[in-house]
C-alpha positions, 0 to 999 in steps of 0.5 A: 413237831408242834408246828407240823401238828398245827399244819395238819389241823388246819389242813383237816379243817379246810378239807372239812369245809371244802367237803361241807361246801361241796355237799351243800352245793350237791344237795341244792342241785339235787333238790332243785333239779329232780323235779319228780322228787320235789313234786312228790314231797307234798304230792299233788295228783288228780283225784276222783271222788268216791261216789255211789251212783243212784240206780238208772231205769231202763228206757228212762233218761239218766244223768249224774255228775261229779267233779275231779280235784287235785290233791293239795292244790288250791287251784283245782280249776286251773288245770285241764282235765281229760276224762275217759270211761270204759264199760259204760252200760249201752245207751249211756255216754259221757262228756266233761266241762272243766273238771266236771264229768257228766254221765247221761243217756237212756239205758238200753239194758238192765243189770249191775255194771262196773265201769272205770273212769280215767282222768289225766290233767295238764297244767296250763301254760303260764308263759314261762318257758324252761330253756334247760329242762334237764333230764328230770324236769317233767314240766309240771308241779304234779306228782302224778298226772293221771288217776282212775277209779271204779264205779258201779251202776245198777240199771233196773 
């Protein structure tokens, strides 16, 4: 009887070791293959600054700019930024250079305007090719790759 009890204890110990090892391997696979999950542990995402635009004047040239950034990234300039704007006042336009957005032009109407700036970013190709991206791989280190913010502009 005593010998059978030791055999059961050894089997239970080996079984616990097996399950612990299997759980460890499973955890490592989940953490390293679920890219959206790991990207969002310390979230990196594009951010547009809070900004109060100075008033523009009807018929006078206007120009204002700001820079987008990537939260929790030391290399804001290492991304490709793509901007779009909806509802700019007539006569104003925009263009970007890197992560800086310029709004410029000669306003053609007066009023208080609310417009939305959208930004999306891509990481540059560093020459690394992932041959087996897996179902969770999104090919970047960003938690989110786009953002938007509403701004106001008064034209007098």
